[in-house]
C-alpha positions as CSV (number, residue, x, y, z in Angstrom):
1,M,59.5,149.0,81.3
2,K,60.6,146.2,83.8
3,K,60.8,143.7,81.0
4,S,62.9,146.2,79.1
5,L,65.4,146.8,81.9
6,V,65.7,142.9,82.5
7,A,66.3,142.4,78.8
8,L,69.2,145.0,78.9
9,A,70.5,143.5,82.1
10,V,70.6,140.1,80.4
11,L,72.3,141.5,77.2
12,A,74.8,143.4,79.4
13,A,75.6,140.3,81.4
14,S,75.9,138.2,78.3
15,G,78.2,140.9,76.6
16,A,80.5,140.9,79.7
17,A,80.7,137.0,79.6
18,M,81.4,137.0,75.9
19,A,84.1,139.6,76.2
20,Q,86.0,137.3,78.6
21,S,86.2,134.6,76.0
22,S,87.2,134.2,72.4
23,V,87.2,131.6,69.5
24,T,89.4,132.0,66.4
25,L,89.3,130.3,63.1
26,F,92.8,130.3,61.4
27,G,94.8,128.6,58.9
28,I,97.5,128.4,56.1
29,V,97.6,127.2,52.6
30,D,100.9,126.7,51.2
31,A,101.6,125.0,47.8
32,A,105.0,124.6,45.7
33,Y,106.1,123.4,42.5
34,G,108.9,121.0,43.6
35,V,111.6,118.9,41.7
36,G,114.0,116.3,43.1
37,K,116.8,114.8,41.2
38,G,119.0,111.7,42.0
39,S,121.1,109.2,40.1
40,V,118.4,106.5,40.1
41,S,115.2,108.6,39.7
42,N,113.8,112.1,39.5
43,K,110.4,113.4,40.6
44,T,108.4,116.5,39.8
45,S,105.4,117.3,41.9
46,L,103.0,120.0,43.2
47,K,103.7,119.9,46.9
48,N,101.9,121.4,49.9
49,S,103.7,122.9,52.9
50,G,107.0,124.1,51.2
51,Y,107.4,126.9,53.7
52,N,104.8,126.6,56.5
53,S,102.5,123.5,57.0
54,S,99.1,123.8,55.5
55,R,96.5,123.6,58.2
56,L,92.9,124.5,59.3
57,G,92.2,125.2,62.9
58,F,90.2,126.6,65.9
59,R,91.4,128.1,69.1
60,G,89.8,129.8,72.0
61,V,90.4,131.0,75.5
62,E,88.2,131.9,78.5
63,D,89.1,134.2,81.3
64,L,88.1,132.2,84.5
65,G,89.1,135.1,86.8
66,G,91.9,135.2,89.3
67,G,94.5,135.0,86.7
68,L,93.2,131.5,85.5
69,K,92.4,130.8,81.9
70,A,91.0,127.8,80.1
71,G,91.7,127.2,76.5
72,F,91.5,124.9,73.5
73,H,93.4,124.4,70.2
74,L,92.2,122.0,67.5
75,E,94.4,122.0,64.4
76,A,94.1,119.8,61.3
77,G,96.8,119.2,58.7
78,V,95.5,119.9,55.1
79,N,97.1,118.4,52.0
80,N,95.9,121.2,49.7
81,D,97.6,119.8,46.7
82,D,94.9,116.9,46.5
83,G,92.3,118.0,49.0
84,T,93.0,115.2,51.6
85,G,93.6,115.4,55.4
86,S,96.8,114.5,57.2
87,A,96.8,111.2,59.2
88,S,97.3,111.0,62.9
89,S,99.2,108.4,65.1
90,A,96.5,107.7,67.7
91,A,98.7,105.4,70.0
92,N,102.2,106.9,69.1
93,Q,102.9,103.8,67.0
94,A,103.2,103.3,63.2
95,Q,100.2,103.5,61.1
96,T,99.2,101.0,58.4
97,A,98.5,102.1,54.9
98,A,94.9,101.0,55.4
99,N,94.1,103.1,58.4
100,V,96.1,106.1,57.2
101,G,94.1,106.0,54.1
102,T,90.7,106.1,55.9
103,Q,91.2,108.7,58.6
104,G,90.3,111.6,56.4
105,L,90.7,115.2,58.0
106,T,91.9,114.8,61.6
107,F,93.2,117.2,64.2
108,N,96.4,115.6,63.8
109,R,98.6,118.7,64.4
110,R,97.3,119.7,67.7
111,S,94.2,118.9,69.8
112,V,94.5,120.0,73.3
113,V,92.6,121.6,76.1
114,T,94.6,123.9,78.7
115,L,94.5,125.5,81.9
116,S,97.0,128.5,82.5
117,G,97.9,130.7,85.3
118,S,100.7,132.0,87.4
119,M,102.0,128.6,87.8
120,G,102.4,127.9,84.1
121,E,100.2,125.9,81.6
122,L,98.6,122.4,81.9
123,I,98.2,120.8,78.5
124,L,96.2,117.7,77.8
125,G,95.9,115.7,74.5
126,R,97.9,115.6,71.3
127,D,100.8,118.1,71.1
128,Y,104.2,118.7,69.7
129,T,107.0,116.9,71.5
130,P,109.5,119.2,73.3
131,Q,112.6,118.0,71.4
132,F,110.9,118.7,68.0
133,W,110.4,122.3,69.0
134,S,114.2,122.7,69.6
135,E,115.0,121.0,66.3
136,T,112.6,123.4,64.2
137,V,113.5,126.8,66.0
138,Y,117.2,126.3,65.5
139,D,117.0,125.4,61.7
140,A,117.0,128.3,59.3
141,F,114.4,126.4,57.2
142,G,112.3,125.4,60.2
143,T,110.2,122.4,59.7
144,N,109.2,122.4,56.1
145,G,110.5,122.1,52.5
146,V,113.5,120.8,50.8
147,G,115.9,122.9,52.8
148,T,115.1,121.6,56.2
149,S,117.1,119.1,58.1
150,I,114.3,117.9,60.5
151,S,113.7,114.8,58.6
152,A,117.1,113.4,59.0
153,F,117.2,114.3,62.7
154,K,113.9,112.8,64.1
155,G,113.3,109.3,65.1
156,G,110.1,107.3,65.7
157,T,106.4,108.2,65.6
158,T,106.7,110.9,68.2
159,G,109.5,112.6,66.4
160,V,107.1,115.6,65.9
161,R,104.0,115.0,68.0
162,S,102.6,112.7,70.7
163,S,99.1,111.6,71.5
164,N,97.4,110.9,74.8
165,G,99.8,113.5,76.4
166,I,99.9,115.4,79.7
167,G,102.3,118.4,79.4
168,W,103.3,121.4,81.5
169,K,105.0,124.6,80.5
170,S,106.4,126.7,83.4
171,P,106.5,130.4,83.5
172,S,109.9,132.0,82.6
173,V,111.9,132.9,85.5
174,G,114.9,135.1,84.7
175,G,114.7,133.8,81.1
176,V,114.7,130.2,82.0
177,A,111.6,128.1,81.4
178,L,110.9,124.2,81.5
179,W,108.4,122.3,79.3
180,A,107.8,118.6,80.5
181,Q,105.6,115.9,78.7
182,S,104.6,112.4,79.3
183,Y,102.4,110.5,76.9
184,M,100.9,106.9,76.6
185,G,100.3,104.3,73.8
186,E,97.0,103.3,75.8
187,N,97.7,99.5,75.0
188,A,96.3,96.3,76.4
189,S,98.5,94.9,79.4
190,T,100.3,92.5,76.9
191,A,102.0,95.4,75.3
192,A,101.3,98.2,77.8
193,K,104.5,100.2,77.5
194,V,104.6,100.2,73.6
195,G,103.9,104.0,72.5
196,N,104.7,105.4,76.1
197,G,107.2,108.2,76.2
198,N,108.2,111.3,77.9
199,G,110.4,114.4,77.2
200,F,111.4,117.7,78.3
201,R,112.9,121.0,77.1
202,I,114.9,123.6,79.2
203,T,115.2,127.0,77.5
204,F,117.0,130.2,78.2
205,D,116.0,133.4,76.4
206,Q,117.8,136.7,77.1
207,G,117.4,139.5,74.6
208,K,118.8,138.4,71.3
209,F,120.2,135.3,72.6
210,S,118.3,131.9,72.8
211,A,119.4,128.5,73.9
212,A,117.6,125.0,74.6
213,Y,118.5,121.5,75.6
214,A,115.8,118.9,75.0
215,D,115.6,115.1,75.6
216,S,112.9,112.4,74.8
217,S,112.3,108.7,75.2
218,L,109.7,106.4,73.3
219,T,109.1,102.8,73.9
220,T,108.8,101.1,70.5
221,G,108.6,97.4,71.8
222,A,109.6,94.9,74.3
223,G,113.0,96.2,75.4
224,T,113.3,98.7,72.5
225,T,113.2,102.4,72.7
226,N,114.0,105.6,70.7
227,K,116.1,108.3,72.6
228,T,116.7,111.9,71.2
229,S,118.5,114.6,72.6
230,N,119.1,118.2,71.2
231,L,121.2,121.2,72.1
232,G,120.6,124.4,70.1
233,A,121.3,128.2,70.3
234,S,120.7,131.4,68.3
235,Y,121.8,134.9,68.3
236,D,120.4,137.9,66.5
237,L,123.0,140.2,65.3
238,G,120.4,142.5,63.5
239,V,122.2,142.0,60.2
240,A,121.7,138.3,60.6
241,K,120.2,135.8,62.9
242,L,122.8,133.0,63.5
243,M,121.7,129.5,64.7
244,A,123.3,126.1,65.3
245,Q,122.2,122.7,66.7
246,S,123.4,119.3,67.6
247,N,121.1,116.2,67.7
248,T,121.6,112.5,68.8
249,T,119.0,109.8,68.2
250,K,119.7,106.5,69.9
251,L,117.8,103.6,68.4
252,T,117.8,100.1,70.2
253,G,119.4,97.6,67.8
254,A,120.8,100.1,65.4
255,A,123.6,102.7,65.3
256,D,123.0,106.2,66.7
257,I,122.1,108.9,64.2
258,K,124.2,112.0,65.0
259,G,123.2,115.4,63.3
260,R,124.4,119.1,63.3
261,N,123.2,122.1,61.6
262,I,124.4,125.6,61.3
263,G,122.4,128.4,59.6
264,A,121.4,132.0,59.2
265,L,118.4,134.2,58.4
266,V,119.6,137.5,56.7
267,P,117.1,140.3,56.2
268,M,117.6,142.1,53.0
269,A,115.8,144.4,50.6
270,G,112.6,142.4,49.3
271,G,112.6,139.7,52.0
272,T,114.8,137.2,53.9
273,F,117.7,135.2,52.6
274,R,118.0,131.7,54.4
275,V,121.2,129.4,54.3
276,S,122.2,126.3,56.2
277,Q,124.7,123.6,56.3
278,A,123.7,120.2,57.8
279,Q,125.1,116.8,58.3
280,T,123.9,113.5,59.5
281,D,126.1,110.4,60.5
282,Q,124.9,106.9,61.0
283,A,127.6,104.3,61.6
284,G,129.8,106.2,59.0
285,K,126.9,106.6,56.4
286,I,127.3,110.4,56.1
287,A,125.0,112.8,54.3
288,K,125.8,116.5,54.0
289,Q,123.2,119.0,53.0
290,T,123.6,122.6,51.9
291,S,120.5,124.8,51.5
292,V,119.8,128.3,50.3
293,G,116.5,130.1,49.9
294,F,114.7,133.4,49.8
295,V,111.4,134.5,51.0
296,N,109.6,137.5,49.6
297,P,106.6,138.8,51.5
298,L,103.9,140.3,49.3
299,S,101.9,141.3,52.5
300,K,101.5,140.4,56.2
301,R,99.7,137.2,55.2
302,T,101.1,136.2,51.8
303,D,104.7,135.2,50.9
304,L,106.5,134.0,47.8
305,Y,109.5,131.7,48.4
306,A,112.1,129.6,46.5
307,T,114.6,127.0,47.9
308,Y,117.5,124.9,46.5
309,A,119.2,122.0,48.3
310,R,122.0,119.8,47.5
311,V,123.0,116.4,49.4
312,S,126.4,114.8,49.1
313,N,126.4,111.1,50.3
314,S,129.3,109.1,51.4
315,G,130.0,105.8,53.3
316,G,127.2,104.1,51.8
317,S,124.6,106.9,52.5
318,A,121.8,107.3,49.9
319,V,119.7,110.3,51.1
320,A,117.8,111.9,48.2
321,L,115.6,115.1,48.1
322,N,112.0,115.9,47.2
323,G,111.0,112.3,46.4
324,A,113.8,111.5,44.2
325,S,116.1,108.3,44.6
326,T,119.9,108.0,44.4
327,A,122.5,105.4,44.6
328,A,124.8,104.9,47.7
329,N,127.4,107.7,47.7
330,A,125.8,109.7,44.9
331,S,124.5,113.2,45.2
332,S,120.9,114.5,45.0
333,T,119.4,118.0,44.4
334,G,116.0,119.5,45.0
335,Y,114.4,122.8,44.5
336,E,110.9,124.4,44.9
337,F,109.1,127.6,44.2
338,G,105.9,128.3,46.2
339,V,103.3,130.6,47.7
340,K,102.1,130.6,51.3
341,H,98.8,132.4,52.4
342,S,97.6,132.6,56.0
343,F,94.2,133.6,57.3
């Protein structure tokens, strides 16, 4: 009888502990048929991540009591069109063809351990950079696909994520919150600062209105840096969510890259219509991109989508879409049809 009572007590205690923590397996598989056309060459491909980035991940949280929680997030990019994994930049520096090809599946998208409480959240590891988050949330096409303007805005190996980082997200006070981050290249003393950087993002969210300013700096070599600043905002009218942003990337030894983007998400019967107009300008080399698309949800976890985009180049610009190539001052078009499933 005593043994039974002890066993029940152990099970009860174990159940209480398990109830305070959780681990989740999650992911997205996204594939699209994509076409790019340019004056020099065209390209047709089966792509991944045309709407959302394909991924496989694990995340968990443990309630430590007293309002304190510990958590982790391990997320790997998956190239489901060919079964390979996505490469990571371990030292916030460019990867060679050789080491990218031998990395296999990595937790390149996000690999962090966190502590959170009333004073905010401490984040340690590889994570998104603050300025990238501003760039993607104020683009009607987000991060992915032929319609996004992100690839034209970002600069350097930490344009999206940084490794070896320490970050902190403050609690929201009156709708205002701060995200600060510092990261290291972890090099020998002869090149100690290469791959080092920092950034921050200040947000204001009040009802249907959202605005943010973000800034970042990355050391790319002796006396050379990449600096990016972004200002964006959105407002949800109900019949449409409007958004706009302005972005400047300063590169040592090269002309600034200046970009802007306006767009809208319009809910309608059968899904959401997406539209945006973007422009980038580097020393008079101007690329103007118009993108339209539609997302049709088949369920809470599965979407069909279609996107069309066109780029007009001038001043010597030669931006092309979906892997095509085009001559200076010529145009390029691209489109894709895809399906995204999340789990």
